[in-house]
ZAMARGU-4260 file (C-alpha; in steps of 0.2 Angstrom, whole numbers, plus 5000, padded with zeros to 4 digits):
<rodrens>
0) 4887/5078/4931 | 4877/5072/4916 | 4876/5089/4907 | 4884/5106/4907 | 4901/5112/4902
5) 4911/5096/4907 | 4898/5085/4898 | 4898/5096/4883 | 4917/5097/4882 | 4918/5078/4883
10) 4906/5076/4869 | 4917/5088/4858 | 4932/5077/4862 | 4923/5061/4857 | 4921/5054/4875
15) 4904/5047/4878 | 4893/5058/4890 | 4883/5048/4902 | 4864/5048/4901 | 4852/5052/4915
20) 4848/5037/4926 | 4850/5031/4944 | 4858/5017/4954 | 4873/5007/4947 | 4869/5012/4929
25) 4865/5031/4933 | 4875/5046/4930 | 4880/5052/4948 | 4898/5052/4952 | 4896/5038/4965
30) 4887/5027/4951 | 4901/5030/4939 | 4913/5026/4953 | 4904/5010/4957 | 4905/5005/4938
35) 4923/5010/4937 | 4927/5000/4953 | 4918/4985/4946 | 4927/4986/4929 | 4944/4989/4937
40) 4942/4974/4949 | 4935/4962/4935 | 4949/4967/4923 | 4962/4965/4937 | 4956/4948/4942
45) 4956/4942/4924 | 4973/4949/4920 | 4981/4943/4936 | 4973/4926/4935 | 4981/4925/4917
50) 4998/4931/4925 | 4996/4918/4938 | 4993/4904/4926 | 5007/4909/4915 | 5018/4910/4931
55) 5014/4892/4934 | 5019/4887/4916 | 5034/4898/4916 | 5040/4890/4932 | 5041/4874/4924
60) 5048/4880/4907 | 5062/4891/4916 | 5072/4891/4931 | 5071/4901/4948 | 5087/4911/4941
65) 5076/4917/4927 | 5063/4925/4939 | 5078/4932/4949 | 5085/4941/4934 | 5069/4947/4928
70) 5065/4954/4945 | 5080/4965/4944 | 5076/4971/4927 | 5058/4974/4932 | 5064/4983/4948
75) 5075/4995/4938 | 5062/4998/4924 | 5049/5002/4938 | 5062/5012/4947 | 5066/5023/4932
80) 5047/5025/4929 | 5044/5031/4947 | 5059/5043/4948 | 5053/5052/4932 | 5035/5053/4936
85) 5029/5070/4934 | 5011/5067/4940 | 5003/5069/4922 | 4989/5058/4926 | 4985/5065/4943
90) 4987/5083/4936 | 4974/5079/4923 | 4962/5071/4935 | 4962/5085/4948 | 4965/5101/4937
95) 4951/5113/4932 | 4959/5113/4915 | 4959/5094/4913 | 4947/5094/4898 | 4955/5108/4888
100) 4964/5103/4872 | 4979/5115/4875 | 4982/5108/4892 | 4980/5089/4886 | 4991/5092/4871
105) 5004/5100/4882 | 5003/5085/4894 | 5005/5073/4879 | 5021/5082/4874 | 5028/5081/4891
110) 5024/5062/4892 | 5033/5059/4876 | 5049/5069/4881 | 5049/5059/4897 | 5047/5042/4888
115) 5063/5045/4877 | 5073/5051/4892 | 5068/5035/4902 | 5074/5024/4888 | 5091/5034/4887
120) 5092/5032/4906 | 5089/5013/4905 | 5103/5012/4892 | 5115/5022/4903 | 5111/5011/4918
125) 5113/4994/4910 | 5131/4991/4912 | 5133/4998/4930 | 5118/4987/4935 | 5125/4972/4927
130) 5142/4974/4936 | 5133/4978/4953 | 5122/4963/4953 | 5135/4952/4944 | 5123/4947/4931
135) 5131/4952/4914 | 5114/4948/4904 | 5106/4963/4912 | 5117/4974/4901 | 5107/4969/4886
140) 5090/4965/4894 | 5087/4981/4902 | 5089/4992/4886 | 5078/4980/4877 | 5064/4979/4890
145) 5065/4998/4891 | 5058/4999/4873 | 5041/4996/4881 | 5043/5013/4890 | 5044/5022/4873
150) 5028/5014/4867 | 5019/5018/4883 | 5024/5037/4881 | 5016/5037/4864 | 4999/5032/4871
155) 4985/5045/4868 | 4981/5057/4883 | 4962/5053/4881 | 4966/5038/4892 | 4968/5050/4906
160) 4953/5060/4901 | 4942/5044/4902 | 4949/5040/4920 | 4946/5058/4925 | 4927/5056/4922
165) 4927/5038/4928 | 4922/5032/4910 | 4935/5018/4911 | 4926/5003/4905 | 4933/5003/4887
170) 4951/5008/4894 | 4951/4993/4906 | 4944/4981/4892 | 4958/4987/4880 | 4971/4986/4893
175) 4966/4968/4898 | 4966/4963/4879 | 4984/4969/4878 | 4989/4961/4894 | 4982/4944/4888
180) 4991/4945/4871 | 5007/4949/4880 | 5006/4935/4892 | 5002/4922/4878 | 5016/4928/4868
185) 5028/4927/4883 | 5023/4909/4886 | 5024/4904/4868 | 5042/4911/4867 | 5047/4903/4884
190) 5041/4886/4877 | 5051/4888/4861 | 5067/4896/4868 | 5068/4891/4887 | 5076/4908/4889
195) 5074/4922/4901 | 5072/4933/4885 | 5054/4927/4883 | 5050/4937/4899 | 5058/4953/4891
200) 5048/4950/4875 | 5032/4949/4885 | 5034/4967/4892 | 5038/4974/4874 | 5023/4965/4866
205) 5011/4971/4879 | 5016/4989/4877 | 5015/4988/4858 | 4998/4980/4858 | 4991/4992/4871
210) 4998/5007/4861 | 4989/5001/4845 | 4973/4997/4854 | 4972/5014/4863 | 4974/5024/4847
215) 4963/5013/4837 | 4948/5009/4848 | 4947/5022/4862 | 4936/5036/4855 | 4941/5054/4855
220) 4952/5065/4844 | 4971/5063/4843 | 4984/5073/4851 | 4998/5084/4843 | 5014/5091/4849
225) 5011/5107/4858 | 5018/5117/4872 | 5007/5130/4880 | 5017/5140/4893 | 5003/5141/4906
230) 4998/5123/4905 | 5016/5118/4905 | 5019/5128/4921 | 5004/5120/4930 | 5009/5103/4925
235) 5027/5105/4930 | 5023/5114/4947 | 5011/5101/4952 | 5022/5087/4945 | 5037/5093/4955
240) 5030/5086/4971 | 5024/5070/4963 | 5041/5068/4955 | 5049/5069/4973 | 5035/5058/4980
245) 5038/5045/4966 | 5056/5044/4971 | 5050/5039/4988 | 5037/5027/4980 | 5052/5019/4972
250) 5060/5015/4989 | 5043/5008/4995 | 5038/4997/4981 | 5055/4992/4974 | 5067/4994/4988
255) 5065/4976/4994 | 5071/4969/4978 | 5085/4981/4976 | 5091/4977/4994 | 5088/4958/4992
260) 5097/4958/4976 | 5113/4959/4987 | 5108/4948/5001 | 5100/4933/4992 | 5106/4922/4979
265) 5099/4925/4962 | 5088/4909/4963 | 5083/4915/4981 | 5078/4932/4974 | 5067/4923/4960
270) 5058/4913/4974 | 5055/4929/4984 | 5048/4937/4968 | 5036/4923/4965 | 5030/4924/4983
275) 5029/4942/4983 | 5019/4942/4966 | 5006/4930/4974 | 5004/4939/4990 | 5002/4956/4982
280) 4986/4953/4972 | 4974/4961/4985 | 4984/4976/4988 | 4988/4979/4970 | 4969/4978/4966
285) 4965/4990/4980 | 4979/5002/4975 | 4972/5002/4957 | 4954/5005/4962 | 4959/5020/4973
290) 4970/5028/4961 | 4957/5027/4947 | 4942/5030/4957 | 4945/5040/4973 | 4953/5056/4967
295) 4937/5061/4957 | 4926/5056/4972 | 4937/5065/4985 | 4937/5080/4973 | 4918/5081/4973
300) 4913/5076/4991 | 4927/5080/5004 | 4923/5099/5004 | 4904/5097/5001 | 4891/5102/5014
305) 4881/5087/5010 | 4885/5075/5024 | 4876/5061/5017 | 4887/5061/5002 | 4902/5061/5013
310) 4895/5047/5023 | 4893/5037/5007 | 4911/5040/5003 | 4917/5034/5020 | 4905/5019/5019
315) 4914/5014/5002 | 4930/5014/5012 | 4923/5002/5025 | 4918/4990/5012 | 4935/4991/5003
320) 4945/4989/5019 | 4935/4974/5025 | 4935/4965/5008 | 4954/4967/5006 | 4958/4962/5024
325) 4947/4946/5022 | 4956/4941/5005 | 4973/4945/5013 | 4969/4934/5028 | 4963/4919/5017
330) 4979/4921/5006 | 4991/4922/5021 | 4983/4906/5029 | 4983/4896/5013 | 5000/4903/5006
335) 5010/4887/5009 | 4996/4875/5003 | 4995/4885/4987 | 5013/4884/4983 | 5014/4865/4988
340) 4999/4862/4976 | 5005/4872/4961 | 5024/4873/4961 | 5037/4860/4962 | 5049/4858/4977
345) 5061/4871/4970 | 5049/4885/4975 | 5042/4879/4992 | 5050/4893/5002 | 5038/4905/4993
350) 5024/4899/5004 | 5032/4907/5020 | 5035/4923/5010 | 5016/4924/5005 | 5012/4922/5023
355) 5024/4935/5030 | 5021/4948/5016 | 5002/4946/5016 | 5001/4948/5035 | 5011/4964/5034
360) 5001/4971/5020 | 4985/4970/5031 | 4993/4986/5040 | 4994/4995/5023 | 4976/4992/5019
365) 4969/5002/5034 | 4976/5019/5027 | 4976/5015/5009 | 4965/5028/5003 | 4970/5043/5013
370) 4984/5050/5002 | 4972/5051/4988 | 4963/5065/4997 | 4978/5076/4996 | 4980/5073/4977
375) 4961/5077/4975 | 4964/5094/4982 | 4980/5098/4973 | 4991/5096/4988 | 5005/5087/4980
380) 5017/5094/4993 | 5007/5086/5007 | 5007/5070/4997 | 5026/5071/4995 | 5028/5073/5014
385) 5019/5057/5019 | 5028/5048/5004 | 5045/5053/5011 | 5040/5048/5028 | 5034/5031/5022
390) 5050/5028/5011 | 5062/5032/5026 | 5053/5021/5038 | 5050/5006/5027 | 5067/5006/5019
395) 5075/5009/5035 | 5065/4995/5044 | 5068/4983/5029 | 5087/4986/5028 | 5089/4985/5047
400) 5079/4969/5048 | 5088/4960/5034 | 5105/4965/5041 | 5100/4958/5058 | 5089/4943/5054
405) 5088/4939/5036 | 5072/4940/5026 | 5062/4936/5041 | 5069/4951/5050 | 5067/4962/5034
410) 5048/4958/5033 | 5046/4961/5052 | 5055/4977/5051 | 5043/4983/5037 | 5028/4979/5047
415) 5035/4989/5062 | 5039/5003/5050 | 5021/5003/5043 | 5014/5005/5061 | 5025/5020/5064
420) 5020/5027/5048 | 5001/5027/5052 | 5000/5043/5063 | 5008/5053/5049 | 4996/5048/5036
425) 4982/5051/5048 | 4988/5069/5050 | 4987/5072/5031 | 4970/5064/5030 | 4963/5075/5045
430) 4970/5091/5036 | 4959/5086/5021 | 4944/5080/5031 | 4946/5062/5025 | 4950/5054/5041
435) 4938/5042/5049 | 4944/5038/5066 | 4931/5024/5069 | 4937/5015/5053 | 4955/5015/5060
440) 4950/5010/5077 | 4941/4995/5071 | 4952/4989/5057 | 4970/4992/5063 | 4968/4981/5078
445) 4959/4968/5067 | 4973/4969/5054 | 4987/4966/5067 | 4977/4951/5075 | 4974/4943/5058
450) 4992/4944/5053 | 4998/4937/5069 | 4985/4922/5068 | 4991/4919/5050 | 5010/4919/5055
455) 5006/4908/5070 | 4996/4895/5060 | 5010/4894/5047 | 5026/4896/5058 | 5035/4881/5051
460) 5035/4889/5034 | 5038/4906/5040 | 5053/4899/5049 | 5062/4895/5033 | 5065/4914/5031
465) 5076/4915/5046 | 5095/4913/5043 | 5101/4896/5048 | 5085/4887/5043 | 5084/4873/5030
470) 5078/4886/5017 | 5088/4891/5001 | 5084/4909/5002 | 5100/4914/5012 | 5114/4910/5001
475) 5122/4924/4992
</rodrens>
């Protein structure tokens, strides 16, 4: 991978070509994957650590209602982003034309068009959303926060080129710098104004700074508006199934907030959002690593005759799964203690949320990388199939659970849905030769056992999620 057409093409576009070497600093795909994973993990830990510290500060400067309102705004922004996702990044990562200027310029043009449509959609959604959730301030906050989507659409496409070839050190460093600047600005504005608008400003500042950094400091030529018919056809064909899959992803990742926005009080939603934020660290990290690293690895190794390369890939999954389960287990055990130590009494119910959510997410970890195998081979239709199945099961389980037994029932229903989903993702993984039966046989029972232990050990805190308890989450 260190020489030949791909390397030459990268040099022509200003992307650093790896030099010959071995081990962690070598040029092999696995070596670059290891470096990419390290960069991603390090950046994530620092950025989420900064968000965590800012969350503690903001919890004292603002009120639970502020976090509830921003949870709804964030949910709608992410929702708009997901339901308009055309799979541009995934298409560049897996396409044979992923290094051609015409293809990349067409992708950039499509990205810009999508960004402007997103902002217009946010403006159109603002008033109905404010009326539905009975929060008039959303009518102004949603269009203002959506300006960040415009800036994101203008980022250079060479960000995706670097990700394609696992040369992501500078990308992650620039992303981290932008995130830290946005967080600092958010805290300063919250201190000065004591207003929820500080949270909105943080989104926009981060997007502006990231755009500037990617254009100024990421090497490579710029993009220009161009539409090549064959490139556009490939992007749209591949992106159609990603688009449909992203709608399903919206239900999986944001459906809880959309549902709870009607079942909980606005301050209860804010407390849930804090608990969910703290519980999601490990899964967010694992998802980020797999999305950036595993598509190139699967693309090269799943269909190879080199069994040792496949074994190394499967071994990487063992390490990732074991590490994430261990972190989630520690987080689930210590969730109430963390909240009691760091937050005031208004937020104590978040401890039980951490326990329940982290325990359920252990099930997700076991099959976390399987869907990436489909994207690596261009099977966006298969990816849509499992995404639809997961969306139907998880949303249905969550909605039935919250209707029958409040927040406790919702999270329990989600856990049952994830267990029912596992056979479907296994079928997809087997089709693309990515399934490791021994891995699942070991880790799925372990995940269930660890989750049960964490809930049992912290039952008084989890019990606050049940309607009729002394918690404050159930009013609304």
